[in-house]
C-alpha positions, -999 to 999 in steps of 0.1 A, spaced: 84 -346 -241 95 -324 -269 71 -296 -278 91 -281 -307 123 -289 -325 144 -260 -341 171 -273 -364 200 -252 -378 223 -254 -407 249 -228 -420 274 -222 -447 258 -249 -469 278 -232 -498 254 -248 -525 267 -284 -515 238 -301 -532 261 -331 -542 276 -352 -513 311 -343 -503 340 -367 -504 357 -361 -471 384 -377 -449 353 -391 -429 336 -406 -459 307 -393 -480 289 -366 -461 261 -341 -467 244 -333 -499 211 -316 -505 190 -349 -509 201 -364 -476 200 -333 -456 164 -326 -468 154 -362 -462 167 -361 -425 149 -329 -418 117 -343 -433 120 -372 -411 122 -349 -381 91 -330 -394 73 -363 -394 81 -368 -356 67 -334 -345 67 -297 -351 101 -288 -366 114 -253 -378 146 -253 -401 166 -221 -399 197 -215 -419 221 -189 -407 236 -178 -441 259 -185 -470 233 -210 -483 233 -207 -520 267 -198 -536 296 -222 -540 294 -258 -549 287 -274 -583 260 -253 -596 275 -217 -591 300 -216 -619 280 -233 -646 249 -212 -640 266 -179 -629 251 -181 -595 215 -187 -604 215 -226 -600 221 -225 -563 193 -200 -558 167 -221 -576 179 -253 -560 179 -240 -525 142 -230 -530 136 -268 -531 153 -277 -499 125 -269 -475 142 -242 -454 117 -221 -434 138 -191 -430 175 -180 -439 198 -152 -429 218 -132 -454 254 -142 -454 283 -125 -470 284 -151 -499 248 -144 -508 264 -113 -523 290 -129 -543 273 -118 -576 265 -83 -564 238 -66 -545 213 -62 -573 216 -99 -581 210 -109 -546 180 -86 -542 165 -100 -574 170 -135 -561 147 -128 -531 118 -133 -554 129 -169 -561 130 -180 -525 97 -194 -509 112 -185 -475 120 -151 -459 157 -140 -460 165 -118 -429 192 -93 -422 184 -67 -396 218 -52 -398 226 -58 -435 221 -23 -447 199 -37 -475 164 -30 -463 159 -68 -455 132 -78 -430 146 -79 -395 123 -105 -381 97 -130 -392 73 -153 -374 67 -189 -384 36 -206 -373 36 -241 -359 8 -263 -344 23 -257 -309 28 -219 -312 45 -192 -332 83 -190 -335 96 -156 -339 131 -152 -356 155 -122 -354 180 -124 -382 214 -107 -381 242 -110 -407 278 -104 -400 285 -69 -389 314 -62 -414 303 -75 -448 327 -50 -465 357 -68 -451 348 -99 -472 345 -81 -506 376 -100 -520 355 -132 -523 329 -115 -546 326 -126 -583 317 -91 -595 343 -68 -610 335 -39 -585 332 -63 -556 305 -41 -540 293 -48 -505 269 -29 -484 281 -1 -463 268 -9 -428 265 23 -409 267 25 -372 229 28 -372 226 -5 -390 250 -21 -365 232 -8 -335 200 -29 -341 181 -33 -308 176 -71 -306 159 -68 -273 132 -45 -288 128 -68 -318 125 -99 -295 98 -81 -274 80 -71 -304 78 -106 -317 65 -117 -283 38 -89 -284 28 -103 -318 22 -137 -303 56 -155 -307 59 -181 -278 96 -188 -288 121 -163 -300 152 -173 -318 182 -151 -327 200 -165 -359 234 -149 -365 257 -151 -394 287 -152 -370 300 -177 -346 328 -190 -324 365 -186 -333 387 -217 -334 420 -232 -341 440 -263 -340 471 -264 -318 505 -279 -328 492 -312 -314 462 -311 -337 438 -305 -309 405 -286 -316 403 -253 -295 372 -231 -294 373 -195 -283 337 -181 -277 348 -148 -261 341 -127 -292 308 -143 -298 299 -137 -261 307 -100 -265 284 -98 -295 256 -116 -279 257 -107 -243 237 -74 -246 206 -92 -259 210 -129 -252 187 -129 -223 159 -116 -244 159 -146 -267 153 -183 -262 178 -197 -285 209 -184 -303 218 -201 -337 253 -194 -353 273 -199 -384 299 -182 -406 331 -192 -388 329 -228 -400 334 -241 -365 312 -262 -342 299 -252 -307 272 -259 -282 269 -239 -249 251 -210 -234 253 -172 -232 235 -156 -204 218 -189 -197 205 -189 -234 214 -220 -254 238 -215 -284 244 -240 -311 266 -241 -343 269 -273 -362 297 -282 -386 289 -265 -420 285 -277 -457 253 -295 -449 273 -322 -432 257 -317 -397 225 -305 -383 222 -287 -351 191 -295 -331 174 -276 -301 145 -295 -286 122 -274 -266 99 -292 -240 65 -281 -228 82 -269 -198 104 -247 -221 135 -265 -210 160 -271 -240 182 -298 -250 208 -294 -278 224 -321 -299 240 -327 -333 233 -351 -361 259 -359 -387 245 -360 -423 261 -393 -437 255 -401 -473 271 -435 -475 251 -465 -483 244 -491 -511 236 -461 -533 249 -426 -524 222 -400 -520 219 -380 -551 203 -346 -557 173 -349 -580 161 -313 -580 171 -284 -601 207 -287 -614 208 -324 -611 218 -327 -647 246 -302 -642 259 -323 -613 257 -355 -633 276 -340 -662 303 -327 -640 306 -361 -622 309 -379 -656 337 -356 -668 367 -374 -657 399 -354 -657 423 -381 -649 436 -405 -622 452 -394 -589 476 -420 -574 475 -406 -538 450 -386 -518 457 -348 -514 449 -327 -482 449 -292 -468 453 -291 -431 456 -268 -403 491 -261 -391 505 -279 -421 515 -276 -458 488 -282 -484 495 -309 -510 462 -301 -525 470 -264 -530 504 -274 -544 487 -298 -569 464 -269 -581 495 -246 -584 512 -273 -605 481 -275 -627 483 -238 -635 520 -238 -640 515 -267 -665 496 -247 -689 508 -212 -683 541 -198 -695 543 -174 -665 573 -174 -643 552 -185 -612 519 -197 -604 500 -192 -571 467 -205 -560 445 -213 -530 428 -244 -516 397 -235 -496 374 -252 -472 355 -282 -485 348 -304 -455 342 -301 -418 375 -296 -401 368 -320 -373 401 -338 -378 423 -308 -387 417 -313 -425 396 -287 -442 400 -298 -478 406 -333 -494 408 -348 -528 404 -386 -528 428 -408 -548 413 -424 -579 395 -408 -608 392 -370 -604 361 -355 -620 350 -319 -627 326 -323 -599 354 -328 -575 370 -295 -586 338 -275 -586 334 -284 -550 371 -276 -541 377 -243 -558 347 -220 -554 349 -182 -560 367 -186 -593 357 -187 -630 385 -212 -635 401 -190 -662 439 -186 -661 451 -149 -657 485 -135 -656 501 -103 -643 536 -88 -637 551 -82 -603 585 -76 -589 607 -94 -563 596 -71 -535 559 -78 -542 566 -115 -544 580 -113 -509 547 -98 -498 527 -126 -516 550 -152 -499 534 -141 -466 504 -163 -478 524 -195 -480 532 -219 -453 513 -233 -423 484 -211 -409 472 -220 -375 438 -203 -380 431 -222 -411 394 -214 -414 393 -207 -451 423 -210 -473 458 -223 -477 479 -209 -506 508 -225 -525 529 -216 -553 553 -230 -581 581 -208 -594 596 -219 -627 623 -193 -632 640 -162 -618 645 -132 -641 675 -109 -638 656 -77 -639 635 -86 -608 602 -85 -627 584 -116 -636 550 -129 -645 526 -145 -622 496 -167 -630 466 -175 -610 429 -183 -615 403 -156 -621 380 -145 -594 386 -141 -557 424 -149 -561 431 -118 -581 415 -95 -554 433 -111 -526 468 -109 -543 462 -73 -554 453 -66 -517 484 -83 -503 506 -63 -526 488 -30 -521 480 -20 -557 456 -30 -585 473 -55 -605 465 -57 -643 454 -92 -650 454 -106 -685 434 -136 -694 449 -165 -712 433 -192 -732 435 -224 -711 415 -229 -679 422 -247 -645 405 -279 -657 429 -281 -687 458 -278 -664 444 -305 -641 439 -328 -670 475 -322 -681 490 -328 -647 469 -360 -640 480 -375 -674 516 -365 -670 542 -391 -657 540 -396 -619 554 -367 -600 556 -354 -565 531 -326 -557 553 -315 -528 578 -294 -547 561 -260 -539 570 -229 -521 581 -221 -497 
């Protein structure tokens, strides 16, 4: 008989609206919350989110990051871990947001003076939680939406958190179960035959020194899926984006059983978010940009017709000589596809969910042919396609070897500057990505496969 149920989500990315995926309509804040409420009705249940909860999705851009914070406070999470994307709008913004959350946000090793632990009371005993963010937040500064892209400097002291001591202290304070929640997880890739492969070696190295001191380890960040053990301690990491719940059931004999439950939003009426930001989602869903004749994909070990489509949209409304853009993760990668745009009417909501970490503005800069070669390293199949696939359209070749390059404002500018190795001077132009998409979707039928390389 189950004494206590611990459920885990991670990398929700503000996905309050259900996602159109290659597996049908999945996730969404309303369905996710409902399923966990059903579990609470069956017995003591603790919901732990391991980070990247609030930013991304349809509320981020229209509210400059505030909407996801307010809406997340309505989900019913018991405790969350600070992820790297919690810092997308800067450290002061994040620290101010802590006042909004009705649940603790932990980060023992974040270098931000966050609480390291918390205790959650249940009718069958207290649950202690040790919260650990990713050990190298600074390496992810490109995805920040702030001009300075400031991230915490995690000193060696911050990284050398004594998890064993923290777990022992939680038990001394009365916790009968101790959970380590970690914003990091298993590495993975798809091989050339499109088979899913997981590598847990790095995660094992991280957790082995303290795994035996806790009862459960919950993971996230790497966007993969895993269930196993480290030092006989159960480890679980479900699919992200609110599309799956990881479940650890703990019996009265303290034996554990792990499982997953997919968050399906299909039905006579799709599950719709009714909390904060519902009006923003409804407006975006009602803004139809045009009609798409065929579905578009981004896939591991393959080209991205979706990224190519976005590059054409930028090129359509920019006079730059070339346009480059990324397509990022927007669905569980269980079949090798990590982004998908369904054929039919395309709405602003679809794009808000597909292209986070951008303000949708079109920006241009000048580069030379040698720098273009460096940028071209981003193109083509990427076996470890955990986050982005890039594509480009080049209109013309100039004789002097210098040409203009267009992309979308936000993370793309930092990534491209980093690849080239110098700070590029970006100039903002009038149109935005939505204008370009509207133009392409209303243009005569064309192939979206004419991209570089």
